[in-house]
Gaussian input, Z-matrix of N, CA and C with variables (Angstrom, degrees):
# hf/3-21g

backbone

0 1
 N
 C     1     B1
 C     2     B2     1     A1
 N     3     B3     2     A2     1     D1
 C     4     B4     3     A3     2     D2
 C     5     B5     4     A4     3     D3
 N     6     B6     5     A5     4     D4
 C     7     B7     6     A6     5     D5
 C     8     B8     7     A7     6     D6
 N     9     B9     8     A8     7     D7
 C    10    B10     9     A9     8     D8
 C    11    B11    10    A10     9     D9
 N    12    B12    11    A11    10    D10
 C    13    B13    12    A12    11    D11
 C    14    B14    13    A13    12    D12
 N    15    B15    14    A14    13    D13
 C    16    B16    15    A15    14    D14
 C    17    B17    16    A16    15    D15
 N    18    B18    17    A17    16    D16
 C    19    B19    18    A18    17    D17
 C    20    B20    19    A19    18    D18
 N    21    B21    20    A20    19    D19
 C    22    B22    21    A21    20    D20
 C    23    B23    22    A22    21    D21
 N    24    B24    23    A23    22    D22
 C    25    B25    24    A24    23    D23
 C    26    B26    25    A25    24    D24
 N    27    B27    26    A26    25    D25
 C    28    B28    27    A27    26    D26
 C    29    B29    28    A28    27    D27
 N    30    B30    29    A29    28    D28
 C    31    B31    30    A30    29    D29
 C    32    B32    31    A31    30    D30
 N    33    B33    32    A32    31    D31
 C    34    B34    33    A33    32    D32
 C    35    B35    34    A34    33    D33
 N    36    B36    35    A35    34    D34
 C    37    B37    36    A36    35    D35
 C    38    B38    37    A37    36    D36
 N    39    B39    38    A38    37    D37
 C    40    B40    39    A39    38    D38
 C    41    B41    40    A40    39    D39
 N    42    B42    41    A41    40    D40
 C    43    B43    42    A42    41    D41
 C    44    B44    43    A43    42    D42
 N    45    B45    44    A44    43    D43
 C    46    B46    45    A45    44    D44
 C    47    B47    46    A46    45    D45
 N    48    B48    47    A47    46    D46
 C    49    B49    48    A48    47    D47
 C    50    B50    49    A49    48    D48
 N    51    B51    50    A50    49    D49
 C    52    B52    51    A51    50    D50
 C    53    B53    52    A52    51    D51
 N    54    B54    53    A53    52    D52
 C    55    B55    54    A54    53    D53
 C    56    B56    55    A55    54    D54
 N    57    B57    56    A56    55    D55
 C    58    B58    57    A57    56    D56
 C    59    B59    58    A58    57    D57
 N    60    B60    59    A59    58    D58
 C    61    B61    60    A60    59    D59
 C    62    B62    61    A61    60    D60
 N    63    B63    62    A62    61    D61
 C    64    B64    63    A63    62    D62
 C    65    B65    64    A64    63    D63
 N    66    B66    65    A65    64    D64
 C    67    B67    66    A66    65    D65
 C    68    B68    67    A67    66    D66
 N    69    B69    68    A68    67    D67
 C    70    B70    69    A69    68    D68
 C    71    B71    70    A70    69    D69
 N    72    B72    71    A71    70    D70
 C    73    B73    72    A72    71    D71
 C    74    B74    73    A73    72    D72
 N    75    B75    74    A74    73    D73
 C    76    B76    75    A75    74    D74
 C    77    B77    76    A76    75    D75
 N    78    B78    77    A77    76    D76
 C    79    B79    78    A78    77    D77
 C    80    B80    79    A79    78    D78
 N    81    B81    80    A80    79    D79
 C    82    B82    81    A81    80    D80
 C    83    B83    82    A82    81    D81
 N    84    B84    83    A83    82    D82
 C    85    B85    84    A84    83    D83
 C    86    B86    85    A85    84    D84
 N    87    B87    86    A86    85    D85
 C    88    B88    87    A87    86    D86
 C    89    B89    88    A88    87    D87
 N    90    B90    89    A89    88    D88
 C    91    B91    90    A90    89    D89
 C    92    B92    91    A91    90    D90
 N    93    B93    92    A92    91    D91
 C    94    B94    93    A93    92    D92
 C    95    B95    94    A94    93    D93
 N    96    B96    95    A95    94    D94
 C    97    B97    96    A96    95    D95
 C    98    B98    97    A97    96    D96
 N    99    B99    98    A98    97    D97
 C   100   B100    99    A99    98    D98
 C   101   B101   100   A100    99    D99
 N   102   B102   101   A101   100   D100
 C   103   B103   102   A102   101   D101
 C   104   B104   103   A103   102   D102
 N   105   B105   104   A104   103   D103
 C   106   B106   105   A105   104   D104
 C   107   B107   106   A106   105   D105
 N   108   B108   107   A107   106   D106
 C   109   B109   108   A108   107   D107
 C   110   B110   109   A109   108   D108
 N   111   B111   110   A110   109   D109
 C   112   B112   111   A111   110   D110
 C   113   B113   112   A112   111   D111
 N   114   B114   113   A113   112   D112
 C   115   B115   114   A114   113   D113
 C   116   B116   115   A115   114   D114
 N   117   B117   116   A116   115   D115
 C   118   B118   117   A117   116   D116
 C   119   B119   118   A118   117   D117
 N   120   B120   119   A119   118   D118
 C   121   B121   120   A120   119   D119
 C   122   B122   121   A121   120   D120
 N   123   B123   122   A122   121   D121
 C   124   B124   123   A123   122   D122
 C   125   B125   124   A124   123   D123
 N   126   B126   125   A125   124   D124
 C   127   B127   126   A126   125   D125
 C   128   B128   127   A127   126   D126
 N   129   B129   128   A128   127   D127
 C   130   B130   129   A129   128   D128
 C   131   B131   130   A130   129   D129
 N   132   B132   131   A131   130   D130
 C   133   B133   132   A132   131   D131
 C   134   B134   133   A133   132   D132
 N   135   B135   134   A134   133   D133
 C   136   B136   135   A135   134   D134
 C   137   B137   136   A136   135   D135
 N   138   B138   137   A137   136   D136
 C   139   B139   138   A138   137   D137
 C   140   B140   139   A139   138   D138
 N   141   B141   140   A140   139   D139
 C   142   B142   141   A141   140   D140
 C   143   B143   142   A142   141   D141
 N   144   B144   143   A143   142   D142
 C   145   B145   144   A144   143   D143
 C   146   B146   145   A145   144   D144
 N   147   B147   146   A146   145   D145
 C   148   B148   147   A147   146   D146
 C   149   B149   148   A148   147   D147
 N   150   B150   149   A149   148   D148
 C   151   B151   150   A150   149   D149
 C   152   B152   151   A151   150   D150
 N   153   B153   152   A152   151   D151
 C   154   B154   153   A153   152   D152
 C   155   B155   154   A154   153   D153
 N   156   B156   155   A155   154   D154
 C   157   B157   156   A156   155   D155
 C   158   B158   157   A157   156   D156
 N   159   B159   158   A158   157   D157
 C   160   B160   159   A159   158   D158
 C   161   B161   160   A160   159   D159
 N   162   B162   161   A161   160   D160
 C   163   B163   162   A162   161   D161
 C   164   B164   163   A163   162   D162
 N   165   B165   164   A164   163   D163
 C   166   B166   165   A165   164   D164
 C   167   B167   166   A166   165   D165
 N   168   B168   167   A167   166   D166
 C   169   B169   168   A168   167   D167
 C   170   B170   169   A169   168   D168
 N   171   B171   170   A170   169   D169
 C   172   B172   171   A171   170   D170
 C   173   B173   172   A172   171   D171
 N   174   B174   173   A173   172   D172
 C   175   B175   174   A174   173   D173
 C   176   B176   175   A175   174   D174
 N   177   B177   176   A176   175   D175
 C   178   B178   177   A177   176   D176
 C   179   B179   178   A178   177   D177
 N   180   B180   179   A179   178   D178
 C   181   B181   180   A180   179   D179
 C   182   B182   181   A181   180   D180
 N   183   B183   182   A182   181   D181
 C   184   B184   183   A183   182   D182
 C   185   B185   184   A184   183   D183
 N   186   B186   185   A185   184   D184
 C   187   B187   186   A186   185   D185
 C   188   B188   187   A187   186   D186
 N   189   B189   188   A188   187   D187
 C   190   B190   189   A189   188   D188
 C   191   B191   190   A190   189   D189

   B1=1.4355
   B2=1.4671
   B3=1.3391
   B4=1.4797
   B5=1.5429
   B6=1.3590
   B7=1.5236
   B8=1.5195
   B9=1.3015
   B10=1.4956
   B11=1.6032
   B12=1.3221
   B13=1.4315
   B14=1.5296
   B15=1.3473
   B16=1.4691
   B17=1.5312
   B18=1.3723
   B19=1.4401
   B20=1.4370
   B21=1.3703
   B22=1.4118
   B23=1.4876
   B24=1.3884
   B25=1.4912
   B26=1.5623
   B27=1.2741
   B28=1.4442
   B29=1.4781
   B30=1.3410
   B31=1.5140
   B32=1.4826
   B33=1.2723
   B34=1.5133
   B35=1.5493
   B36=1.2869
   B37=1.4678
   B38=1.5353
   B39=1.2901
   B40=1.4728
   B41=1.4649
   B42=1.2860
   B43=1.4699
   B44=1.4965
   B45=1.3344
   B46=1.4624
   B47=1.5025
   B48=1.3719
   B49=1.4519
   B50=1.5972
   B51=1.3539
   B52=1.4770
   B53=1.5003
   B54=1.3290
   B55=1.4921
   B56=1.4670
   B57=1.3489
   B58=1.5137
   B59=1.5169
   B60=1.3700
   B61=1.4328
   B62=1.5075
   B63=1.2705
   B64=1.5351
   B65=1.4592
   B66=1.3719
   B67=1.4433
   B68=1.5365
   B69=1.3450
   B70=1.4652
   B71=1.5225
   B72=1.3547
   B73=1.5070
   B74=1.5392
   B75=1.3583
   B76=1.4933
   B77=1.5019
   B78=1.4003
   B79=1.4640
   B80=1.4837
   B81=1.3382
   B82=1.4585
   B83=1.5792
   B84=1.3259
   B85=1.5158
   B86=1.4544
   B87=1.3274
   B88=1.4513
   B89=1.4957
   B90=1.3317
   B91=1.4978
   B92=1.5367
   B93=1.3227
   B94=1.5086
   B95=1.5137
   B96=1.3252
   B97=1.4804
   B98=1.5274
   B99=1.2811
   B100=1.5042
   B101=1.4609
   B102=1.3640
   B103=1.4507
   B104=1.5223
   B105=1.3343
   B106=1.4676
   B107=1.5357
   B108=1.3075
   B109=1.5258
   B110=1.5615
   B111=1.3883
   B112=1.4576
   B113=1.5408
   B114=1.3186
   B115=1.4043
   B116=1.4997
   B117=1.3795
   B118=1.4839
   B119=1.5047
   B120=1.3717
   B121=1.4156
   B122=1.5172
   B123=1.3686
   B124=1.4392
   B125=1.5515
   B126=1.3276
   B127=1.4407
   B128=1.5182
   B129=1.3384
   B130=1.4474
   B131=1.4752
   B132=1.3786
   B133=1.4514
   B134=1.5150
   B135=1.3129
   B136=1.4064
   B137=1.5410
   B138=1.3193
   B139=1.4938
   B140=1.5401
   B141=1.3396
   B142=1.4123
   B143=1.5422
   B144=1.3016
   B145=1.4715
   B146=1.5413
   B147=1.3301
   B148=1.4541
   B149=1.4475
   B150=1.3365
   B151=1.4669
   B152=1.5647
   B153=1.3031
   B154=1.5386
   B155=1.5884
   B156=1.3200
   B157=1.4165
   B158=1.5033
   B159=1.3903
   B160=1.4624
   B161=1.4560
   B162=1.3707
   B163=1.4630
   B164=1.5093
   B165=1.3708
   B166=1.4242
   B167=1.5538
   B168=1.2820
   B169=1.5052
   B170=1.4912
   B171=1.3128
   B172=1.4799
   B173=1.5114
   B174=1.3252
   B175=1.4732
   B176=1.4781
   B177=1.3253
   B178=1.4906
   B179=1.5039
   B180=1.3306
   B181=1.5001
   B182=1.4857
   B183=1.3291
   B184=1.4059
   B185=1.5472
   B186=1.2856
   B187=1.5097
   B188=1.5246
   B189=1.2529
   B190=1.5205
   B191=1.5194
   A1=108.12
   A2=116.80
   A3=123.85
   A4=107.64
   A5=110.07
   A6=116.91
   A7=103.51
   A8=114.05
   A9=122.01
   A10=109.47
   A11=110.99
   A12=118.34
   A13=106.01
   A14=115.53
   A15=117.66
   A16=109.02
   A17=113.64
   A18=121.78
   A19=108.65
   A20=118.65
   A21=123.05
   A22=109.51
   A23=114.75
   A24=120.21
   A25=110.62
   A26=117.75
   A27=122.30
   A28=108.20
   A29=117.54
   A30=119.67
   A31=107.01
   A32=113.70
   A33=121.60
   A34=106.50
   A35=115.75
   A36=121.19
   A37=112.12
   A38=118.24
   A39=121.30
   A40=116.01
   A41=118.44
   A42=122.71
   A43=110.01
   A44=117.10
   A45=120.60
   A46=111.77
   A47=116.51
   A48=119.83
   A49=112.86
   A50=114.63
   A51=118.66
   A52=108.53
   A53=113.69
   A54=121.66
   A55=108.29
   A56=119.63
   A57=123.62
   A58=111.75
   A59=112.14
   A60=119.79
   A61=106.71
   A62=116.55
   A63=119.67
   A64=110.82
   A65=115.18
   A66=123.31
   A67=111.68
   A68=115.33
   A69=120.83
   A70=115.23
   A71=111.85
   A72=118.33
   A73=109.10
   A74=115.01
   A75=117.45
   A76=109.82
   A77=113.39
   A78=119.53
   A79=113.42
   A80=117.18
   A81=120.02
   A82=112.51
   A83=113.19
   A84=116.76
   A85=112.44
   A86=117.52
   A87=121.18
   A88=114.03
   A89=115.30
   A90=119.71
   A91=110.34
   A92=117.57
   A93=120.03
   A94=109.72
   A95=118.58
   A96=120.97
   A97=109.67
   A98=118.81
   A99=122.79
   A100=109.53
   A101=121.40
   A102=121.43
   A103=111.90
   A104=118.11
   A105=123.20
   A106=113.32
   A107=113.00
   A108=116.90
   A109=115.93
   A110=114.15
   A111=114.55
   A112=109.55
   A113=116.16
   A114=124.78
   A115=112.59
   A116=118.32
   A117=119.19
   A118=110.46
   A119=115.52
   A120=120.29
   A121=116.16
   A122=115.19
   A123=118.13
   A124=111.99
   A125=113.10
   A126=118.88
   A127=109.56
   A128=116.08
   A129=119.83
   A130=110.68
   A131=117.26
   A132=123.33
   A133=106.16
   A134=118.67
   A135=122.81
   A136=108.81
   A137=114.67
   A138=120.40
   A139=113.03
   A140=113.08
   A141=118.76
   A142=106.66
   A143=115.73
   A144=121.33
   A145=113.18
   A146=116.32
   A147=119.36
   A148=116.49
   A149=118.71
   A150=121.76
   A151=108.71
   A152=112.32
   A153=120.26
   A154=106.60
   A155=112.44
   A156=121.79
   A157=115.49
   A158=111.50
   A159=115.00
   A160=109.47
   A161=116.35
   A162=122.21
   A163=109.51
   A164=115.94
   A165=123.10
   A166=106.05
   A167=119.15
   A168=123.91
   A169=109.50
   A170=117.78
   A171=122.98
   A172=109.92
   A173=113.76
   A174=121.79
   A175=110.87
   A176=115.74
   A177=123.34
   A178=111.70
   A179=111.38
   A180=115.79
   A181=106.67
   A182=116.78
   A183=123.76
   A184=109.61
   A185=116.18
   A186=120.05
   A187=106.31
   A188=114.38
   A189=119.88
   A190=112.79
   D1=132.24
   D2=179.48
   D3=-73.42
   D4=143.48
   D5=179.42
   D6=-131.48
   D7=143.24
   D8=-179.67
   D9=-126.36
   D10=156.14
   D11=168.77
   D12=-122.37
   D13=157.98
   D14=-174.41
   D15=-129.27
   D16=152.93
   D17=178.31
   D18=-137.74
   D19=135.55
   D20=178.26
   D21=-125.18
   D22=128.79
   D23=178.85
   D24=-125.47
   D25=150.14
   D26=174.94
   D27=-106.05
   D28=129.93
   D29=172.89
   D30=-114.09
   D31=125.15
   D32=-175.28
   D33=-141.13
   D34=167.49
   D35=174.72
   D36=-59.40
   D37=148.84
   D38=178.67
   D39=-72.65
   D40=-9.69
   D41=-179.42
   D42=-142.64
   D43=147.17
   D44=176.14
   D45=-71.05
   D46=-10.18
   D47=-175.51
   D48=-92.19
   D49=-0.08
   D50=177.87
   D51=-140.27
   D52=152.63
   D53=179.35
   D54=-105.13
   D55=-3.26
   D56=-179.57
   D57=-73.82
   D58=130.90
   D59=169.56
   D60=-118.51
   D61=123.15
   D62=-178.20
   D63=-71.30
   D64=126.98
   D65=177.37
   D66=-56.97
   D67=-40.35
   D68=177.68
   D69=-55.19
   D70=-39.60
   D71=-178.61
   D72=-69.73
   D73=-39.62
   D74=-179.55
   D75=-63.15
   D76=-46.01
   D77=-178.92
   D78=-62.18
   D79=-38.31
   D80=176.81
   D81=-64.40
   D82=-39.95
   D83=176.71
   D84=-66.98
   D85=-44.49
   D86=178.60
   D87=-62.28
   D88=-43.91
   D89=-179.63
   D90=-67.81
   D91=-35.33
   D92=177.32
   D93=-66.05
   D94=-44.34
   D95=177.67
   D96=-63.45
   D97=-40.64
   D98=-178.62
   D99=-64.09
   D100=-39.72
   D101=176.54
   D102=-66.09
   D103=-23.64
   D104=175.21
   D105=-83.61
   D106=0.57
   D107=177.45
   D108=94.91
   D109=2.84
   D110=-178.87
   D111=-84.67
   D112=140.92
   D113=176.55
   D114=-111.87
   D115=125.64
   D116=-178.60
   D117=-72.62
   D118=127.00
   D119=-178.61
   D120=-112.10
   D121=-21.21
   D122=176.10
   D123=-160.67
   D124=155.37
   D125=171.82
   D126=-133.14
   D127=128.07
   D128=-179.47
   D129=-116.06
   D130=129.00
   D131=179.80
   D132=-79.99
   D133=124.58
   D134=-178.21
   D135=-100.24
   D136=55.86
   D137=-173.35
   D138=-73.34
   D139=148.22
   D140=176.63
   D141=-121.33
   D142=123.59
   D143=-177.21
   D144=53.71
   D145=35.10
   D146=178.19
   D147=86.63
   D148=-5.06
   D149=-179.19
   D150=-107.57
   D151=129.44
   D152=-176.45
   D153=-89.29
   D154=122.71
   D155=175.53
   D156=-118.25
   D157=-27.15
   D158=-179.19
   D159=-153.47
   D160=166.10
   D161=-176.12
   D162=-139.39
   D163=145.26
   D164=179.59
   D165=-103.52
   D166=122.29
   D167=179.86
   D168=-108.42
   D169=128.98
   D170=178.23
   D171=-114.03
   D172=131.53
   D173=179.53
   D174=-124.44
   D175=157.08
   D176=169.83
   D177=-135.44
   D178=156.23
   D179=168.66
   D180=-151.10
   D181=151.67
   D182=-176.45
   D183=-74.36
   D184=137.91
   D185=179.40
   D186=-97.57
   D187=160.15
   D188=-179.69
   D189=-78.93

């Protein structure tokens, strides 16, 4: 039987004074997790009042 473990991370702006999230930073994080065997399975927009400031990323990988 296959078994999985899960990891959830929140990606948000580095400062409360900006809403910008650098694409390069997201790609670096996603690529690093991919090298560790994690597969992205979902992204949830954590919007407030219709404005997106942060996202929750959920990953899984098969355990031995």
